[in-house]
C-alpha positions as CSV (number, residue, x, y, z in Angstrom):
1,M,-0.3,0.3,0.5
2,A,2.8,2.2,0.6
3,K,4.2,1.8,-2.1
4,E,1.2,2.5,-4.3
5,Q,1.1,6.0,-3.1
6,D,4.6,6.4,-3.4
7,A,3.9,5.6,-6.6
8,T,0.8,8.8,-6.5
9,S,3.1,11.0,-5.3
10,T,5.6,10.9,-7.6
11,L,3.0,10.9,-10.9
12,T,1.1,13.7,-9.7
13,Q,4.2,16.1,-8.5
14,P,6.3,16.9,-11.5
15,S,10.0,16.1,-11.3
16,D,12.5,19.0,-11.6
17,A,13.3,18.1,-15.6
18,S,9.5,18.8,-16.1
19,Q,9.7,22.2,-13.9
20,L,12.7,23.3,-16.0
21,I,10.3,21.9,-19.3
22,I,7.3,24.1,-18.1
23,R,9.4,27.4,-17.7
24,D,11.1,27.0,-20.8
25,L,7.2,26.8,-23.1
26,P,6.6,29.3,-25.4
27,G,3.6,30.9,-22.8
28,N,6.5,31.7,-20.6
29,Q,8.1,33.4,-22.9
30,R,5.2,35.3,-24.2
31,I,4.5,35.9,-20.4
32,S,8.2,37.1,-19.9
33,S,8.2,39.3,-22.6
34,H,4.6,41.0,-21.4
35,S,6.5,41.5,-18.2
36,A,9.2,43.2,-19.7
37,R,7.3,45.5,-21.9
38,R,5.2,46.3,-18.6
39,Y,8.4,47.2,-17.0
40,K,9.6,49.3,-19.6
41,K,6.6,51.1,-19.9
42,S,6.2,52.1,-16.2
43,L,10.2,53.3,-16.4
44,G,8.6,55.0,-19.1
45,N,5.6,56.8,-17.2
46,S,8.1,57.7,-14.7
47,I,10.3,59.4,-16.4
48,W,7.9,61.0,-18.2
49,R,6.8,62.2,-14.6
50,A,10.0,63.1,-13.4
51,R,10.8,65.0,-16.7
52,W,11.5,68.2,-15.7
53,A,13.8,67.1,-13.2
54,Y,15.5,65.3,-15.9
55,L,15.5,68.6,-17.4
56,L,17.6,70.2,-14.6
57,I,20.2,67.9,-14.5
58,L,20.8,67.1,-18.2
59,P,23.2,70.8,-18.2
60,G,25.6,69.2,-15.3
61,A,25.1,65.4,-16.9
62,A,26.4,67.0,-20.3
63,Y,29.2,69.4,-18.6
64,F,30.8,66.1,-17.1
65,L,30.5,63.9,-20.4
66,V,31.9,67.0,-22.1
67,F,34.4,68.2,-19.9
68,Y,35.4,65.1,-17.4
69,Y,34.5,61.7,-19.6
70,L,35.3,61.8,-22.6
71,P,38.7,63.9,-22.2
72,L,39.9,60.5,-20.8
73,L,39.6,58.7,-24.0
74,G,42.5,61.1,-24.9
75,N,44.8,59.3,-22.5
76,V,45.6,56.9,-25.4
77,V,48.1,59.4,-26.8
78,A,50.2,58.2,-23.6
79,F,51.1,54.8,-25.6
80,Q,51.3,57.3,-29.3
81,D,54.0,59.4,-30.5
82,Y,51.3,62.2,-31.3
83,S,51.2,64.3,-33.6
84,P,48.2,67.3,-33.7
85,Y,48.4,67.0,-37.6
86,L,48.6,63.1,-38.1
87,G,45.5,62.6,-35.0
88,F,44.7,60.0,-33.0
89,F,44.6,57.3,-35.7
90,R,47.6,58.3,-38.0
91,S,50.0,58.8,-35.2
92,A,52.7,56.1,-34.4
93,W,52.4,53.7,-31.7
94,V,55.5,54.0,-29.3
95,G,53.9,51.5,-26.6
96,L,55.5,52.0,-23.0
97,D,58.7,54.5,-24.6
98,N,56.9,57.6,-23.3
99,F,56.9,56.5,-19.5
100,T,60.2,55.3,-20.1
101,S,61.5,58.7,-21.2
102,L,59.5,60.3,-18.0
103,L,60.9,57.9,-15.4
104,T,64.1,58.9,-16.8
105,D,63.7,62.3,-16.5
106,P,64.8,64.0,-13.4
107,E,62.9,67.1,-14.0
108,F,60.0,64.8,-13.4
109,F,60.7,64.0,-10.1
110,I,61.4,67.5,-9.3
111,S,58.0,68.1,-9.8
112,V,57.0,65.4,-8.2
113,R,58.9,66.4,-5.4
114,N,57.4,70.3,-4.9
115,T,54.0,68.7,-5.3
116,L,53.9,66.6,-2.4
117,V,55.9,69.0,-0.4
118,I,53.4,71.8,-1.4
119,S,50.5,69.2,-0.6
120,V,51.4,67.4,2.7
121,L,51.8,71.0,3.9
122,Q,48.1,72.2,2.5
123,I,46.8,68.6,5.0
124,I,48.9,69.4,7.6
125,F,48.3,73.2,8.2
126,A,45.1,74.4,5.8
127,F,43.2,71.0,6.3
128,P,42.6,71.4,9.9
129,L,42.4,74.9,9.6
130,G,38.6,75.1,8.4
131,L,37.5,73.1,11.4
132,V,39.4,75.1,13.7
133,L,37.4,78.0,12.1
134,A,34.3,76.3,11.9
135,L,34.3,75.4,15.4
136,M,34.7,79.1,16.1
137,L,32.2,80.4,14.0
138,N,30.1,78.1,16.0
139,A,31.1,78.9,19.1
140,I,29.9,83.1,18.6
141,I,26.2,83.8,20.3
142,S,25.8,86.9,17.9
143,V,23.9,86.5,15.2
144,R,24.8,88.9,13.2
145,F,28.6,89.2,14.1
146,K,28.6,85.6,13.4
147,R,26.9,85.5,9.9
148,T,29.5,89.1,9.3
149,M,32.8,86.8,10.0
150,Q,31.0,84.0,8.2
151,S,30.3,86.4,4.8
152,I,35.0,87.9,5.7
153,V,36.1,84.4,5.8
154,Y,34.2,83.4,2.8
155,L,35.3,86.1,0.7
156,P,38.8,85.8,-0.9
157,H,37.4,81.9,-2.3
158,F,35.5,84.3,-5.0
159,M,38.7,86.0,-6.0
160,G,40.3,84.3,-8.7
161,W,44.6,83.7,-8.4
162,V,45.7,86.5,-10.8
163,I,43.2,88.9,-8.1
164,I,45.2,87.4,-5.3
165,A,48.3,87.0,-6.6
166,S,48.5,90.7,-7.8
167,I,47.0,91.4,-3.9
168,W,50.1,89.1,-2.6
169,R,52.4,91.0,-4.9
170,E,51.3,94.5,-3.0
171,I,51.4,93.5,0.4
172,F,54.8,91.1,0.5
173,G,56.5,92.5,-2.9
174,G,59.7,94.2,-3.0
175,D,58.0,97.1,-3.5
176,G,55.2,96.3,-1.7
177,F,53.5,97.4,1.8
178,V,55.9,95.0,4.3
179,N,59.0,96.1,2.8
180,H,57.7,100.0,2.8
181,L,57.3,99.5,5.9
182,I,60.7,97.9,7.1
183,T,62.4,100.5,5.4
184,G,60.5,102.9,7.5
185,L,61.5,101.5,10.2
186,G,65.1,101.5,9.1
187,G,65.7,98.0,8.1
188,K,66.7,96.6,4.7
189,P,63.6,95.2,1.9
190,V,63.3,91.3,1.3
191,D,61.6,90.7,-1.5
192,L,59.5,87.5,-0.3
193,I,57.4,86.4,-2.9
194,T,61.0,85.8,-5.6
195,N,62.6,83.7,-2.8
196,P,62.9,80.2,-3.0
197,V,63.0,79.1,0.2
198,L,59.9,80.5,1.0
199,F,58.1,80.0,-1.9
200,Q,56.6,76.8,-1.0
201,P,55.1,78.0,2.4
202,M,53.5,81.4,0.3
203,M,51.8,78.8,-1.7
204,V,50.4,77.4,1.0
205,L,49.6,80.3,3.3
206,Q,47.8,82.0,0.0
207,V,45.7,78.3,-0.1
208,I,45.1,78.8,3.6
209,W,43.6,82.4,3.2
210,K,41.6,81.8,0.2
211,E,39.9,78.4,1.0
212,S,39.9,78.0,4.5
213,G,36.9,79.9,5.3
214,W,35.0,77.8,2.5
215,S,35.7,74.9,3.7
216,T,34.1,76.0,7.4
217,V,30.5,75.4,5.1
218,M,30.5,71.7,5.2
219,F,31.6,72.1,9.0
220,L,29.3,74.3,9.9
221,A,26.6,72.1,8.0
222,A,27.9,69.2,10.2
223,L,27.6,70.9,13.7
224,S,24.3,71.4,13.0
225,M,23.3,68.1,12.5
226,I,24.5,67.5,16.5
227,D,21.6,66.9,18.7
228,V,21.7,69.6,21.0
229,N,20.5,67.6,23.6
230,L,23.8,65.8,24.1
231,Y,25.8,69.3,25.1
232,E,22.5,69.5,27.6
233,A,22.9,66.8,28.8
234,A,26.9,66.8,29.3
235,V,26.2,70.5,31.0
236,V,24.0,68.8,33.3
237,D,27.0,65.9,34.1
238,G,29.4,68.4,34.7
239,A,31.4,68.7,31.4
240,N,33.1,72.3,30.8
241,K,33.4,73.2,27.2
242,W,37.0,71.7,26.0
243,R,35.7,68.3,27.3
244,R,31.8,68.7,25.3
245,M,33.8,69.3,22.0
246,W,35.7,66.2,23.2
247,H,33.6,63.9,23.6
248,I,30.7,65.5,21.8
249,T,31.5,68.1,18.4
250,L,34.7,66.1,17.0
251,P,32.6,62.2,17.3
252,G,29.9,64.6,15.3
253,L,32.2,65.5,12.6
254,R,34.2,62.4,12.3
255,T,31.9,61.0,9.4
256,I,32.8,64.3,6.9
257,I,36.3,64.8,8.4
258,A,37.3,61.5,7.2
259,L,34.9,62.1,3.8
260,L,36.9,65.6,3.2
261,L,40.4,64.0,3.8
262,I,39.5,60.9,1.4
263,L,38.8,63.7,-1.1
264,R,42.1,66.0,-0.7
265,L,43.8,62.7,-0.5
266,G,42.8,61.5,-3.7
267,S,44.3,65.0,-5.2
268,V,47.5,64.9,-3.5
269,L,49.4,65.1,-6.7
270,S,47.3,68.3,-7.5
271,V,48.1,71.4,-6.2
272,G,46.9,74.0,-8.4
273,F,48.2,75.2,-12.0
274,E,46.8,78.9,-11.8
275,Q,48.1,79.1,-8.5
276,I,51.6,78.0,-9.4
277,F,52.0,79.2,-12.6
278,L,51.3,82.8,-12.1
279,Q,53.4,82.9,-9.7
280,Q,56.9,81.0,-10.5
281,Q,58.2,83.1,-13.3
282,G,60.3,85.4,-10.6
283,V,61.6,81.8,-8.9
284,N,64.0,78.9,-10.0
285,S,62.1,76.0,-11.1
286,S,63.9,74.1,-8.3
287,V,61.1,74.6,-6.4
288,S,58.5,76.5,-8.4
289,Q,58.2,73.4,-10.8
290,V,54.4,71.0,-10.1
291,I,53.2,68.2,-11.7
292,D,50.3,70.7,-13.5
293,T,53.2,73.0,-14.9
294,F,55.2,70.5,-15.9
295,V,52.8,68.7,-18.1
296,Y,52.0,72.1,-19.6
297,S,55.4,73.0,-20.3
298,R,55.8,69.6,-22.0
299,G,53.0,69.5,-24.0
300,I,51.8,72.8,-25.2
301,V,55.5,74.7,-25.0
302,N,57.2,71.8,-26.3
303,G,55.5,69.3,-27.7
304,Q,56.2,66.4,-25.9
305,W,52.1,65.2,-26.0
306,G,52.9,61.8,-25.3
307,I,55.1,62.3,-22.0
308,A,52.7,65.4,-21.4
309,T,49.3,62.8,-21.6
310,A,51.9,60.1,-19.0
311,A,52.2,62.4,-16.5
312,G,48.8,63.2,-16.4
313,L,47.6,59.3,-16.6
314,I,50.5,58.5,-13.9
315,K,48.7,61.1,-12.1
316,A,45.1,60.3,-12.0
317,V,46.2,56.4,-11.5
318,V,47.8,57.2,-8.3
319,G,45.0,59.6,-7.6
320,V,42.4,57.1,-7.5
321,V,44.8,53.6,-6.0
322,L,45.3,56.7,-2.8
323,I,41.0,57.1,-2.8
324,Y,40.3,53.6,-2.2
325,L,43.1,53.1,-0.5
326,S,42.1,55.9,2.0
327,N,38.4,55.0,2.0
328,F,39.7,50.9,3.0
329,I,41.6,52.5,5.8
330,A,38.9,54.5,7.5
331,K,36.6,51.6,7.1
332,K,39.0,49.4,8.8
333,L,39.7,52.2,12.0
334,G,35.4,51.9,11.6
335,G,34.7,54.8,10.2
336,E,32.0,55.0,7.1
337,G,34.2,56.1,4.7
338,L,33.3,57.4,1.2
339,F,31.7,54.5,-0.3
């Protein structure tokens, strides 16, 4: 009797093979194609309902596509003996010869050294100053005075590097305000702008003056997200302002600090072409040449397009590696990371 029931159950229950056959029947194909058409129709309806939002996104997407993604195709020049008259398709392929020439060029390593020195100085001095400035502005009680100070520290960000360089030359140049003050007191004038020893620190000071106020925007936004009740509870427990800052404020800013630091490390080989280019004429190239100006001089000035593109490609690859590495380390240390 049990054998008859087992036989009946095996007859009534379809096997795995029969299920595969059923799934592959033309009827199921019609059902799946019908579901795909319904999905496409619902997707099209969703896009049409949000058409104005996509229309607003379109200019930004076109900007990044034209100026950031399409130029990546030009990296093929790094593997060619490129000539603008022959173009990408008729220029001769040279393999890794451009990279070999680049890595045996002493000027390239000088530019890398100067770039790293300026970048490290910016990370050490300019990056924390934005956080300190945000904490100081956040501690101001008077709303009117706070907004006035914010406007003052934000203002240099909206000035171009041509204006910044002109202002600094009028203050610290050979015929600037500082030298007039020194000579008026009986001293000897000193041209701080063309002093090779002070060139790199001066570049860092310019970045601090121009960008520290703007970097406070993100820190102030993060400070506004910290729960006020935490500060009230800490005051009740007897915590002074330093302990409140150490145990509440800084942990609340940990995510934004990690995010900005990861992004800054990704651009460690970029220190600003315009700033350096405008002020390097009166200084020895051994302290003023950076990777961006090296690429300009080799590519635009000397016409060595392959070597210049190889230098830019190395810089991009190193930046991507540093972003992934710093993001990995941030996650290992308990942070959220960038992605």
